[in-house]
N, C-alpha and C positions, 0 to 999 in steps of 0.2 A: 331395610338394612339396619345393623346392628350399631350401638353408638359406637363402638371402635374399631377403628379403620386400620388395615392393616398398612404398613410403609409403601407396600408396591402400590396399592391401591391408592393411596394419597396421592402417589407422585404422578400417578395416570389420571387422575379424579379431571382433573383443567384441562382436559387433552380431548380436544375433539376427536371422536372417531375415528374419523378418514386418516389422521395424522399420524392416527397407529397401524394404519397397514390396511384396512377395511375396506376402504374407497365407498363407504358406504354415504349416501345422500349426495352421488356425484362429488365427493372431496377426492382430490389426488391425494395419493400415497406421497409420504412426504419424503421420500426418495426421489419422486419424479418434480415434486418443489425443488429439492436440492440441484437438481438437474438444468431447470429453469433459472436459478438463481446464478448456477455456474454460468451459462451461456451469457446474460446480462454480464456477468462481473470480465467473462474474457471480452467482451465486446469492448468494454471501458480498458481494458490494462491493454489490450493490443492498440486503440487509438490513440495512448499517450505516448507511443513509441513508433508507431507505422509513419509519421510524415518525417521522421529524421532522414531519412535513404532517400525521400522525395524532395528536400530543400532544394538541390542543385538543379532539378526542374521547374521547379515553383521560382526559383530565382531569373532563370533563362526567360520564362514565359512572362510573368508578371513585373519584371523590374522592378522588387521592390528596394528600397534604401534600407539603410543598416539597421535604423530604428524600427521601420516596419518588420522587417525578416526577426528581429527578437521578438516582437510583437507576436511574430505568427506561430512561431514556435512556442514560446511563452504563455499565451494567452489563455492556451486550454487550462494547463495544469494549476496557472494562477488563480483562475475564477472558481474551480474545482475547490483547491484547498481552501479557499475564502469560503465557500457557500456550505460547506459540510456540514458544520455545526448548526446551521441556519435549518437546513431540511432534514437533517437526522432528527431535530427537536420537534420539526414541524410534522416529519412523519409518526413520531408517537403521537400527536396531537388528533391531528386529521384522518391516518391511517397511513400505513408505510405499504399497503399495495398500491393505494390511490396516488401517493407520491412515486411510487417505482414507473407508475405506469403513465405517468406523465414525463417523466424522465425517458421513458423509450419514445414518446411522443417528440420531444424536445429535440432527443438525440438523432433522430431520423429526420425531422425538419433541417436542423441547422448541417447534417452531414449533406443534404442536397443542395443546401446551399452553398459549402466549402468546394463540392465538387466541382460547381459550375459555377465559381466566384469570376469575376472576369478585372476586379481590380487586387491589390492588397487589402485594401480599406473593407471589402467586402469579406475577404478571407477571413483578416482579422477578429471580424463581427461574428463570422459562423464558428472561429474556435474559441471564442467566448462563449457562445452559445452552447456549442459542444460540452464546454464546461460546465455548464449549468445541468445539462441533461446527467452529467456524470457524478456533479454532485448529488444528485438526486438519487440515481442507481445506486453508488457506492454503499452510503451506509443502511439505506433500506435492505440490499441483499442479506448484510450480517445480521439485523436487526430482525429480518423475517425467519432467518434461520435460528435464532435465538429462540424466537418463540415457539416455530416449528418443532425442533429437538428439547422440548423439556429436561429429558435425562442426558447426564453430563456424561458418561459414556459415549453414548451415538452421538451427542453433539460434538464432544471430540473428533470422531472421524469425519462427522459432516466438513466442519473447520479445516481437515487435513485436507480433504479432497477441495475445499473451496480455495485454500490456500495453495495448492498444487495447481488449480486451473490459472490463477494469478500469474506464478512463474511461468507457463507454459503463454499466457497473453503477452508478458512482456518480452520472450525470445521471439514469438512468431511475427510481434509486429514489424521487426526490420526486415526478417525475411519476406513477408507477404507484401510490404512497402515494394522491396525489390525486385519481385516478380512482376508485380503490376505494373509498375514503371517502367521497366524493361519492355512490357507485351501489350501497355496501353498508353494512357497517359496520365499524371499527376491526381488529377481528378478522380480516379479509379480509385484512391487508398481511402476515399472516402464514400464512395459509391458503393461500394461493397458492404456496407454498413444497412443499407435501406431493406434488402431482400429480409434482412436478420429482423429487421424493426417491425417490418410488416406482421411478421409470422410472430413475433414475441407479443407484441398486444394483444391480439385477441387470446393466444396461450396464454397469457398471464393474466388477463381477467378471468379466464376459465380455471386455473390450476389452485392461482396462488390465493392462500387464506388472506382474509383483511383479519389486521390485528391493529389496536391503539394501544398508548401507553397511559399515563395518568393525565386525566382532563381537569381536576380541581383547579380553579381556578384561570385568569386570562392567559391567553398567550403571550409572552415579553416581547412584542413586538420590535421594542427599542433595544433589548438585550440580545437579540436576535443579528437587530443590523449594526451595532456594536461590535459583536464577533467577527461578523463579516468585515465590518471595515478595518477592524485591528489587525486581522489575520492577511487582508489584502496587503497592507503596509508593510507588513514584518517579512511573508513572505516574499512582496516584491524586493525589498532591499536583501533579503537575503540572497536571492536571485541574482541582484546587481554585485554583489560581492561575489559571486560564483561566476560572474563574466568577467570577472578580472577588477573590478572598481575595489579600490581602498574603501575600509568602515568610514576614514575620517573626509571621504567624498560626500558632498553635499548631498548629492541625489541618491544616496546612500543611507548617510546617517541619517536624516531626515524622515524617510519612510519607517527605518527601524525603529528610532525614538517616537514618533507618534502612534504607531503599533502597539508597541509597548506599553505607552500609556493607555492607549482605548483598551488593551485587553485587562489593565488594572482596573480601571475603573468598572470594567465589565463584569470582573471576579468579585470587587465590593460590591456592586448592584446586584448580583446573584445572592452572596450572603444575606442580604438585608431582606429579599423577597421570600412571602412566605411559600409562594409557588416558584422557585426559580426556573431558568432556562434549562440550567444542566446543573445536577445534583452534584455539587463540590465535595460532598461528604463521601462522596468515591474516592477522592486523594487523598482522606485519611485511612484508606484500606491500604496495607502495604502492598499485598498483591496483586492489587490494581494500579496505583503507582509505579511501583518497580516496572510491572508487564510494560507501561507507556512508555518507561526511560527507555525499558529494553529495546523498544520497537524502533525507538527513536536512534539508539547509538547502530542497531545493527544496520538501519538504512542509510543513516552516516557512513558507515564503512563500505557498503555495497555500492552504492551508486557514485561514490568518488573513484572507487577503484574499477569500476567497470569503465568509466568515462576516459580512465588514464590506460585502462587495459587495452581498448579500442587503437586508440592512438599509439600505443606501443606496437601493438600487433599488425597496424597500416604502416605506420610511418620509418617502424624500424626494420620489422621483419620483411616491410613491403608486401603484405595481403593486400589484397583485393577486398571492397566492405561485404561482398556476400562467404567470401574464403574467413573474413573477421567474423561473420555470424554463426558459420558453422562451428569454427573454434570455440567460441562460447556457449555451444549447446550441450557440452558434457555438464555444465554449470547447473544449466535448465533442468535437465534430466535426473540429476542428482536430487534437486530441489523436488523435481516431482515425488521419488523415490521417497524422498523425508515426508512429504505430507500424507502420501499413503501409507508408510507404516507408523508415523506417527503416534495416533491414538491408541495402539498398542503400548508403542515405548511409553507414551505419558502415564497408561495406567500402571505400569510397572514400578516405573522410576519417579515419577511424581513430578510437579513442576520445576520445582528447586534444581533437582539435579537435570533436568531436561535443557531446561535454558543455558545452565552453567556449561553444559556438555557441548550444548551447541554452540555457544561462544568458543569455549576451547579448540572444538574441530575447526570452525573457523580461520582461528586465528594460528592455528596450525596449517592450512590451507595457503593462510597470504604469507607467513614467513616461507613456505617452499616455493615460492614464486621470487624471493630473491636471488634464487639460484639462476635464473634468466638473466640472459645478456644480449649483447648484440648478435647473437648466433640462434637459429629457431633451435629449439627443444621440446618437439610435439609430446612426449612422454611428460615431460616434467611437467608440462601447462595443464594437459588433460588431467594429471593426477591432481596437481593443486587445485584446476577447479572442481574436480568430483567433490573433495574432501570440503570446500567454499563452500558448495552447493548445499550440501548435505549437511552442514553444520548450521549454515545461516538461516536456510527452512525450517532446521528442528527449534533452534530459537525462536523465530517468526511465531509459527505455530503456537507452540508452548505459550509465546507470551501472550497473542491473541485470546486463545482459551483460555487462560487465566484471568485477562481483564474481563472478558466478556461474559463470565461466571459470578463475577463481583456484582453484575449490575443484576437488578432484577428484571422481569421481562416489561414491568412496565416503561421503565428507563432505559431497555436495549438500543433505540435509536440515537439517542442522545450520545451512549459510551461508545455504540460503534462509530457515531461522527469523531469522538474524541480519540478513538485509534487511528482512524483513518486521517485524522488531520496531524498525527504525529507521525505517521508514513510519511506524507506529505514534506514535513518541516523536517524529518531526518533527511531526508534525499535531499533537499536544499542545502542544508548547512553543511552535510558531506560535500556535496561539488565545491561551495567555498571554502570549507575547511582543510580538505586535501588538495584540491586546486591551488591554494594558496600554499601549503607545505610545497607541495612539486616546483610550482614558480621558485620559491625562495631556494631550492635546492639547485635548479634548472641555472639559473640567471649567472652565478659565479662563472661558471665553466667555458660560458661563451663571451662575456664582456669583457675580455681581455686577450683575444687570439692575438698570435704575433702575425703581422702583416695585413689585419684587416682592418680599417677604417675606424675609426670610433661612432660615426652614427650608426654603420653597418652592424658592428658588434651590438649596438641596442636597440637595433630592431629586430635583430636576432634572435636577441633575449627573451623576447615576449610569446614567442612559442617556437617548438621545433618544427613544424609548418612552416612559419615565416623564416626561420633559419635556413632552409629548403631553398624558400625563394630567395631571399641574400647570396646565400653560394652559389647560385645560377647566374646570377647577375654579376658576382664578381669574376666567375673562372678560374682557372689557372690555378695554381699552390696556393691562395689565400683562401680561393672559394673550397677547394679540398679539405684544408685546413679547418677553418669554419665549418664544414659540413661532418667531417669527424671530431670536433670539438662538440659539437651538439650533439650526436649523438650518443657520446660518452656520457655527456651532462645529462641527457633524458634518462637514460638508464641508470645513473647516479641517482636522479632525484625518485627515478620508479622505486628504487629499493627502499629510501627514507620513508617514501609516502607508504611502503607496505611496511616497515619496521613501526611507524606513527600509528598507523592502521590498526596493526596485532597488538599495541598499547592500549587502545580504546577498548579494543573488542575482550581484552583481559579485564580491563576494569569491569567492562557489563557482567563478566562472571561472577566477581566478585559482589558486584550489585546483587544478582540472582539469587546470593546466600539470603537473602531476606524474605524470599517466594517461600509458601507452604511446601513441605517435605514432602506430602501425599497429595492426591487428588482427593480433596474432601466431596462428597457427597452425602449431607445430613438428609434425613427424609424431610420431605413439604411437610408445611402446616398449613391452618388456614390462612395466615397472614402472607403465605408465600407458597402456593400452590402449584408453582409451574418446576419444582425440582431444582431450584436456584439454590446453592449453599448459601444459608444466612451468616451473615457477618457473624465472627466469633465462635464458630461453629468449631467442635472438635476435630483434631485432624482423623478422622475416619476413614478410609480407604471407601472408593466409590464402588458399591455392589450394586448394579443394577439389574438384578436376575430378571428373565422374562416371569411374567405372572404366570402362577399355576393355574390348571383346572378353573377351579373358582372363582378365580378372579378374574379369569378370560370370561366367563360365562358373566360375570356383572357387568364387566366392561360392556360385551356384546349387546346386554341388554340396557345400557344405556344411552336413552335417544341421542341424537348427535346436536350438540349445541354449540352456540357459537361465541357464547357469553361464559368464561371460565369462571368467574365469580358467582353464576348463577349455579353454577355445577357446583361449588364449593356451599353455597350459600343452602343448596336445596337438601346436601347432605347432612349439614350440620344439622338442620330442622329433623330429621330422621328420627 
């Protein structure tokens, strides 16, 4: 081999031959690996929402108290969000496939325990164990994807497919849950995971490649526990705010404060360590930090709006839960389409334009829904959801791709965990913030309805559902007046919330102006032979042409190696 290596050869020198699609040595084609990873993500995404429609059946069967019911619903996302950084960085240390397969096992065992839970306490434990499995699976899928697709153009396509699958999972969850509960029993929403886990474990062990990150120095166990504890307290406090507790409430303020203090101490510890658990230098790169912020803002707008939209469709328009799920499907289909075409758009437009355009489209879709009133307008609703879904997925896909590109292959697990944590935090903050805006705009309209007693008005001001119950108890003209006022106030609150959400999205579009203008893809060198664009690289368009005949022959003659460093070292010695 000559001493001079072409950019294309160096871009693929560190890639085992089977990942290039030859399937040598029994390895899987990288697109088959992507399929396995997407199935893994689909399971986690479905399980995050599948229980929502089963809550009434669970309540009727297990008779949980109000606090127990809250933990049944929240244990999974709370534990999952808390452990993402722990397991993401652990995968970098001990092997991402190993952590992913362990996550499969946890997920399967916890699903069986949840399906046959005889008490609320057992179901809470099972949901927490599902969160442990989800925290193992989610960052591992994205970090393995980062490793298997070193070429940025192909990785962009892979991330687009990955994000489209996540959108499908979030939408399929309630529909699948509704079908299973209606035809079987509530435990079937968990039992459906078992056949997939039984297949995923051996298939994953056979097909998925093993990869690790930087193993220099000891793994920071104390730092991992600090990150988990800080995030647990912070997410718990945010979720309490989303359920209606004020920030000044002791059980809300204390966890938030403790979480922030622990996370500040965690950051200080990481800065002092020679081998930190999380490479905080990534946040000094605008493309990484702005991308993480854009993920938070996008989820902040989406999750709060979805919750309020579901209430609007059911309580104002009178749709059933199944009809509500079907009305939300256009949003999902549009998100799928954006994920599938996103890679080509990103190559043409660049991260800055893509993320900014996505935010602007999402804001336009949100503002179009302000025309919705107390009467059903299906065409307006479908059109608004299509624009909203396409724009939001455009933003999320581009932000994830830019964020992951800034991280080297050795720190992919930690970077993926940061991205998923920002996703979870954005969702929690969105419910808390937009829910607070909604309540503030809704309450004045029902607090002083003529002919309605003060206590009844106070009870009705808690939510539209509560207002319906109070109006039914009152009956007569006062009940009808309260119901009319509550519906009008809810629609007014919806319009205010939509306007606030659109404003946040436009602020996200302004923040996106700091992202790179073009899709950078500098040639790999000996220090970073995985195709990652090094920090400070020139804004050169990503041109990942297929290798020519000579390059292909050279790659084909290279024996498959599992250690990319060994390949680079052998090449430099030639």
